[in-house]
C-alpha positions in Angstrom: 100.6 92.7 99.4 101.5 95.3 102.0 103.6 93.6 104.7 104.8 96.5 106.9 104.2 100.2 107.3 106.6 102.4 109.3 105.9 106.0 110.0 108.2 108.5 111.7 107.3 112.1 112.7 104.2 112.6 110.5 101.7 115.0 112.1 100.7 113.4 115.4 102.6 110.1 114.7 106.1 110.2 116.2 106.9 106.5 115.7 104.7 103.7 114.3 105.4 100.3 113.0 102.5 98.1 111.7 102.6 94.5 110.4 99.9 93.5 107.9 98.9 90.2 106.4 96.5 88.9 103.7 92.8 88.9 104.0 90.6 91.7 105.5 92.0 94.1 108.1 90.1 96.9 109.7 91.1 100.1 111.4 88.7 101.6 113.9 88.8 104.4 116.4 87.0 107.5 117.6 86.6 110.4 115.3 89.7 112.5 115.3 92.0 109.7 116.5 94.2 109.9 113.5 92.8 107.5 110.8 93.1 110.2 108.1 96.7 110.9 109.2 97.5 107.2 108.8 96.1 107.1 105.3 97.7 110.4 104.3 101.1 109.0 105.4 100.6 105.8 103.4 99.5 107.8 100.4 102.8 109.8 100.7 104.8 106.6 100.4 102.8 105.8 97.2 103.8 109.1 95.6 101.0 111.5 96.7 101.8 115.2 96.8 104.0 116.2 99.7 103.3 119.0 102.2 105.5 120.6 104.8 102.5 120.5 107.3 102.8 116.7 107.4 106.1 116.9 109.4 105.5 116.6 113.1 106.0 119.9 115.0 109.5 120.2 116.2 110.9 117.6 113.8 113.2 118.5 110.8 111.7 115.7 108.6 109.2 113.0 108.5 109.5 109.6 106.8 107.1 106.8 105.6 108.3 103.4 104.6 106.0 100.7 103.0 107.3 97.2 102.4 105.5 94.9 100.0 105.8 91.2 99.3 105.2 90.4 95.6 104.8 87.2 93.6 107.5 86.6 90.9 105.4 87.7 87.9 103.7 90.8 89.4 103.6 93.7 86.9 105.5 95.9 89.5 108.6 93.7 88.8 108.5 94.7 85.2 108.4 98.4 86.1 111.4 97.8 88.4 113.3 96.2 85.6 112.5 99.0 83.2 113.9 101.5 85.7 117.1 99.3 86.4 116.1 98.9 90.0 117.1 95.7 91.8 114.0 93.6 92.5 114.5 91.5 95.6 111.8 89.4 97.3 110.6 92.4 99.2 109.9 95.8 97.6 110.4 98.9 99.8 109.0 102.3 99.0 110.3 105.2 101.1 109.4 108.9 101.1 111.1 111.6 103.1 109.2 114.8 103.8 111.3 117.8 104.9 109.9 120.6 107.0 110.8 123.1 104.2 108.5 121.3 101.8 111.0 119.3 99.9 110.6 115.5 99.5 112.8 112.6 98.4 111.6 109.3 97.1 113.3 105.9 97.2 112.6 102.4 95.8 114.7 99.7 97.4 116.9 102.5 98.7 117.6 103.8 95.2 116.7 107.5 94.7 113.8 107.9 92.2 111.5 110.6 90.9 108.1 111.1 92.5 106.5 110.1 89.2 108.3 106.8 89.3 107.0 106.2 92.8 103.5 107.1 91.7 103.6 104.7 88.8 104.8 101.8 90.9 102.4 102.7 93.8 99.4 102.6 91.4 100.4 99.0 90.5 100.6 98.0 94.1 97.7 99.8 95.8 94.2 101.1 95.0 92.5 103.6 97.4 88.8 103.8 97.4 86.5 106.1 99.4 83.7 108.5 99.1 86.1 111.2 97.8 89.1 109.3 96.7 88.2 106.6 94.2 90.7 107.3 91.5 91.2 103.6 90.5 87.7 103.3 89.1 86.4 106.8 88.7 89.1 107.5 86.0 87.3 106.5 82.8 90.6 105.9 81.2 91.0 102.7 83.2 87.6 101.2 82.4 88.6 99.7 79.1 91.5 97.9 80.7 89.3 96.6 83.6 86.7 95.3 81.1 89.5 93.5 79.1 90.8 92.0 82.4 87.3 90.9 83.4 86.7 89.3 80.0 90.3 87.9 79.8 90.9 89.8 76.6 94.3 91.2 77.4 96.0 89.0 74.8 93.5 90.1 72.1 94.0 93.7 73.2 97.7 93.4 72.9 97.4 91.9 69.4 95.3 94.8 68.4 97.8 97.3 69.7 100.6 95.4 67.9 98.6 95.5 64.6 97.9 99.2 65.2 101.7 99.9 65.4 102.3 97.8 62.3 99.5 99.7 60.5 100.9 103.1 61.4 104.4 102.0 60.3 103.1 100.8 57.0 101.1 104.0 56.4 104.2 106.1 57.3 106.2 104.1 54.7 103.6 104.8 52.0 103.6 108.5 52.8 107.4 108.8 52.9 107.9 106.9 49.6 105.1 108.8 47.9 106.8 112.1 48.9 110.2 110.8 47.6 108.7 109.8 44.3 106.9 113.2 43.9 110.1 115.1 44.8 112.1 113.0 42.4 109.5 113.4 39.6 109.6 117.2 40.0 113.4 117.1 39.5 113.4 114.4 36.9 114.9 116.3 33.9 117.5 118.0 36.0 118.4 114.7 37.7 118.8 112.8 34.5 121.2 115.5 33.1 123.1 115.5 36.4 123.5 111.7 36.4 124.7 111.7 32.8 127.2 114.5 33.4 128.6 113.0 36.6 128.7 109.5 35.1 130.7 110.9 32.2 133.0 112.8 34.5 133.4 109.6 36.7 134.9 111.3 39.8 136.7 109.1 42.3 137.1 109.7 46.0 140.6 111.2 46.7 141.2 112.0 43.0 141.4 115.8 43.5 144.1 115.5 46.2 146.1 113.0 44.1 146.0 115.2 41.0 146.9 118.4 42.9 149.9 116.7 44.4 151.0 115.3 41.0 150.7 118.7 39.4 152.7 120.4 42.2 155.5 117.8 41.8 155.6 118.3 38.0 155.7 122.1 38.3 158.6 121.9 40.8 160.5 119.5 38.6 160.1 121.8 35.6 161.8 124.6 37.6 165.0 122.6 38.4 165.3 120.7 35.1 167.4 123.5 33.5 169.9 123.4 36.4 170.1 119.7 36.2 170.9 119.8 32.5 173.7 122.4 33.0 175.2 120.1 35.7 174.9 117.1 33.4 176.8 119.0 30.6 179.5 119.9 33.1 180.0 116.3 34.2 179.3 114.4 31.0 179.1 117.0 28.1 181.8 118.6 25.9 183.2 120.6 28.9 183.5 117.4 30.9 186.9 116.9 32.6 186.6 113.1 32.3 188.4 112.7 28.9 191.4 114.8 30.0 191.6 113.1 33.4 191.5 109.7 31.8 194.3 110.6 29.4 196.4 112.0 32.3 195.9 108.8 34.3 197.1 106.7 31.3 200.2 108.7 30.9 201.0 108.5 34.6 200.5 104.8 34.6 203.1 104.4 31.8 205.6 106.3 34.0 204.7 104.4 37.1 207.6 101.9 36.9 210.1 104.8 36.8 208.9 106.6 39.9 206.2 104.5 41.7 206.3 106.5 44.9 205.4 109.7 43.0 202.9 108.3 40.5 200.7 105.8 42.4 199.1 108.2 44.9 198.2 110.6 42.2 196.7 107.8 40.0 194.6 106.6 42.9 193.3 110.1 43.6 192.4 110.7 39.9 190.7 107.3 39.7 188.6 108.2 42.7 187.6 111.5 41.1 186.6 109.7 37.8 184.5 107.2 39.8 182.8 110.1 41.6 182.1 111.9 38.4 180.7 108.7 36.9 178.4 108.3 39.9 177.3 111.9 39.6 176.5 111.5 36.0 174.2 108.5 36.8 172.3 110.5 39.4 171.9 113.4 37.1 170.7 111.2 34.3 168.1 109.7 36.6 167.0 113.1 37.8 166.6 114.4 34.3 164.5 111.5 33.3 162.2 112.1 36.3 162.1 115.8 35.8 161.5 115.4 32.1 157.7 116.0 32.3 155.4 115.6 29.5 153.8 119.0 29.1 150.7 117.3 27.7 150.3 115.3 30.9 150.5 118.5 33.0 147.9 120.1 30.7 145.6 117.0 31.1 146.0 117.1 34.9 145.0 120.8 35.0 142.1 120.2 32.7 140.9 117.4 34.9 141.2 119.4 38.1 139.3 122.3 36.4 136.5 119.9 35.4 136.2 118.3 38.8 136.2 121.6 40.7 133.7 123.1 38.3 131.4 120.2 38.9 131.8 120.6 42.7 130.8 124.3 42.4 127.9 123.5 40.2 126.5 120.8 42.5 127.5 122.6 45.7 129.5 119.6 46.8 133.1 118.9 47.8 134.9 117.2 44.9 135.5 114.1 47.0 131.7 113.8 47.6 130.8 113.9 43.9 131.0 110.1 43.5 128.5 109.6 46.3 126.4 112.4 44.9 126.3 110.7 41.6 125.1 107.5 43.3 122.4 109.3 45.1 121.2 111.0 42.0 121.2 107.7 40.2 119.1 106.2 43.1 116.6 109.1 42.6 116.4 108.4 38.9 115.8 104.7 39.7 113.2 105.8 42.1 111.4 107.7 39.4 111.6 104.7 37.1 110.7 102.0 39.7 108.9 104.2 42.2 105.4 103.6 41.0 105.8 99.8 41.3 107.3 100.1 44.8 104.6 102.6 45.8 101.9 100.2 44.7 103.6 97.4 46.7 103.8 99.5 49.8 100.1 100.6 49.4 99.1 97.0 49.1 101.0 96.0 52.2 99.5 98.9 54.1 96.0 98.0 53.0 96.6 94.4 54.1 97.9 95.5 57.5 94.9 97.9 57.9 92.5 95.0 57.1 94.1 92.8 59.7 93.9 95.5 62.3 90.2 96.2 61.4 89.3 92.6 61.6 91.1 92.1 64.9 89.6 95.4 66.3 86.1 94.4 65.2 86.5 90.9 66.8 87.8 92.5 70.0 84.8 94.9 70.0 82.4 92.0 69.8 84.2 90.2 72.6 84.1 93.4 74.8 80.4 93.7 74.3 79.8 90.1 75.4 82.1 90.6 78.4 80.3 93.9 79.2 76.9 92.0 79.4 78.4 89.5 81.9 80.1 92.3 83.9 76.9 94.3 84.1 74.9 91.3 85.2 77.5 90.4 87.9 77.7 94.0 89.2 73.9 94.5 89.2 73.6 91.3 91.2 75.7 92.9 94.0 73.6 96.2 94.2 70.4 95.1 96.0 72.1 94.0 99.2 74.0 97.3 99.2 70.6 99.2 99.2 71.0 100.1 95.6 68.1 97.8 94.4 66.7 100.5 92.1 70.0 101.4 90.6 71.5 99.9 87.4 75.1 99.6 86.4 76.0 99.7 82.7 79.2 99.4 80.7 78.8 101.9 78.0 80.8 101.0 74.8 80.9 103.5 71.9 82.4 101.8 68.8 83.6 103.8 65.8 85.5 102.0 63.1 86.3 105.3 61.5 88.2 106.5 64.5 90.5 103.7 65.5 93.3 103.8 68.0 95.9 101.5 69.6 93.2 100.1 71.8 90.9 99.3 69.0 87.6 101.0 68.0 85.9 101.2 71.4 85.5 103.9 74.0 84.6 102.2 77.3 83.1 103.9 80.3 81.2 102.7 83.4 77.7 104.4 83.7 75.1 104.2 86.4 71.4 104.9 86.7 70.5 105.6 90.4 66.8 105.4 90.1 64.2 104.3 87.4 63.3 107.2 85.1 66.5 109.2 85.8 69.0 109.7 83.1 72.0 107.3 83.2 75.5 108.9 83.1 79.2 108.4 84.0 79.8 106.9 87.4 81.5 109.9 88.9 79.0 112.4 87.7 75.7 110.6 88.6 76.4 108.8 91.9 76.4 110.7 95.2 79.3 110.1 97.7 77.7 107.2 99.6 76.3 105.7 96.4 79.6 106.0 94.7 81.4 104.1 97.4 78.9 101.2 97.2 78.9 101.1 93.4 82.7 100.9 93.5 82.6 98.2 96.1 80.2 96.1 93.9 82.5 96.6 90.9 85.6 95.7 92.9 84.0 92.5 94.3 83.3 91.4 90.7 86.7 92.5 89.4 88.8 91.5 92.4 90.9 88.7 90.8 91.1 90.4 87.4 92.8 93.7 86.8 93.1 94.6 90.5 96.0 95.9 92.5 97.2 93.3 95.2 96.2 95.7 98.0 92.9 97.6 98.3 92.3 100.4 100.8 88.7 101.4 101.6 88.3 104.7 103.5 84.9 104.8 105.4 82.8 103.5 102.5 80.2 102.4 105.0 79.5 106.0 106.2 75.8 106.8 106.6 74.5 103.3 106.0 72.3 101.2 108.3 72.9 97.8 109.9 71.8 95.6 107.0 73.8 97.6 104.4 76.8 97.7 106.7 76.6 93.9 107.1 76.4 93.6 103.3 79.4 95.8 102.9 81.3 93.7 105.4 80.4 90.5 103.7 81.7 91.9 100.4 84.9 93.2 101.9 85.5 89.8 103.4 84.9 88.2 100.0 87.4 90.6 98.5 89.8 89.7 101.2 89.8 86.1 100.0 91.3 87.2 96.7 93.3 90.3 97.5 94.6 92.1 100.6 91.9 94.5 101.9 92.4 97.2 104.5 89.4 99.3 105.5 88.8 102.2 107.8 85.3 101.8 109.3 82.8 103.0 111.8 80.5 100.1 111.3 80.7 97.3 113.8 79.2 94.9 111.3 82.2 95.5 109.0 84.7 95.3 111.9 83.3 92.0 113.0 84.1 90.4 109.6 87.8 91.3 109.8 90.6 88.8 110.3 92.7 91.5 111.9 91.6 94.5 113.9 93.7 97.6 114.5 92.6 100.3 117.0 93.7 103.9 116.4 93.9 106.1 119.5 95.1 109.5 120.5 97.3 109.4 123.7 98.8 112.1 125.9 102.6 112.1 126.0 105.3 113.9 128.0 103.0 114.4 131.0 100.3 115.9 128.9 102.4 118.3 126.9 101.7 116.7 123.5 99.4 114.2 121.8 100.5 111.2 119.8 98.5 108.8 117.6 99.0 105.1 118.4 97.8 102.0 116.5 97.4 98.7 118.3 96.4 95.3 116.9 93.6 94.0 119.1 93.4 90.5 120.5 90.1 88.7 121.0 89.0 90.3 124.3 89.9 93.9 123.3 88.5 93.4 119.9 85.1 92.5 121.4 85.3 95.6 123.6 86.0 97.9 120.7 83.1 96.5 118.6 80.9 96.9 121.7 82.0 100.6 121.9 81.1 101.0 118.2 77.7 99.6 119.0 77.0 101.4 122.2 78.9 104.6 122.1 80.6 106.2 125.1 79.2 103.9 127.7 79.7 100.2 127.0 77.0 98.0 128.4 76.8 94.3 128.9 74.2 94.2 126.2 76.6 95.8 123.8 79.3 93.3 124.7 76.9 90.5 124.1 75.9 91.9 120.7 79.6 92.4 119.8 80.2 88.7 120.7 77.3 87.7 118.6 78.5 89.7 115.6 82.0 88.2 115.9 80.7 84.6 116.1 78.3 85.1 113.2 81.1 86.4 111.1 83.4 83.6 112.1 80.7 81.0 111.2 
């Protein structure tokens, strides 16, 4: 419910803080005192369109803050969670209106879009009046209200879930059928491609490996000749090894005669022989490595040519040919098994469609039964509201051939204002005063089902007499027992039924230089005086005070 409303620098309001409670609260005051300003300011906090003219003259900006207290499971908390906004015990909506026309919106001090504020505001407050009855006049809300009245929300949710499953199943059939038809058109070409690619058997990374191997072999072929010449110089007929070996043997035989001369030379020649022997081993290994099989190089080049030709043919990188082969194989398998899978999908779709149709039909029957009870309950409220000749009717048009996520029903509240006249949609048929009373009757019946926790009624008692005003007051009080109700009224019979009474006045400020709107909660004595003023007019008589006291006591009793 609305717990507190704070307004700063909006039109004639410079500073205003109001505390609200549950039950029925009324706002009264003379015409022009500022009741409309108060409601416009509150609507601004709920996401209504901003306007630079709302800012008080001389101020740079105006601001409206509305604090709500919500039960733990209220739908507004779900909206907060979806928007990642912290949900404390209190919920605070704030709107800043700048003098240049800009506005800013906040929820729990977190900046949000005006659309987010509107969505949350609609879950918190409904505003009803002769010209602003959006919560019920919008036919798009009637189905949800009927479901709430009949406690059919779970059934409606099941139908919506089945509708989603039905659509997904139908989409799966359409997609698979298109895949099968596409594959069938390409069947011959696909089978040839699969056979060719399976025979080629390309592997990821094969092209790179083959190209590197071919480059290595071609480089080795270029140096092989030089390696062979070097090998002949070290180990062939021109090798110095035999001559050096013979020289070492001769010097060793002379070693005893002149050791100082022979030993260093022998060591040096031995080292040379060892180095030549090592060089021969390296050359031998290099020759074996460079000794490429020309047939292998030919096979590599043929393989590369075949892979690259396939890549060009199928417009695919060579490394992707393996994946392409698998995809083509899947398409061929789809052709072969597609008919069976399509039949299975069609069967599943038909079963889902049948479940949806059954649930939607059952929901439609339940809605019609709930509509009969709703019509009876609303029509029972009309006579005291001086609408005894009028009839309320919940119009349900069912079309199983045109289903939707909400089932097969289009629901709209219709009225017939007089016998013999043509019934029609609520907004189009009822006049301003009649519309307000129709809406009050509907809200009395629907109050604890599908209603926002706070209801605002703006002068719905305008132009009605004492008995009707009393009936309106009784119904507003009944509503106040289930939800929070705040009403702007000129009817003393309505004001007398309230649990809290606020007086709106226009006071002179700054020695008569400006006017400011003030709102005061009235205690018992001042409340009686205000109701007496509403009864008598400008001059309050003792008779008016007595009548006011009588109204208050009768309402309390």
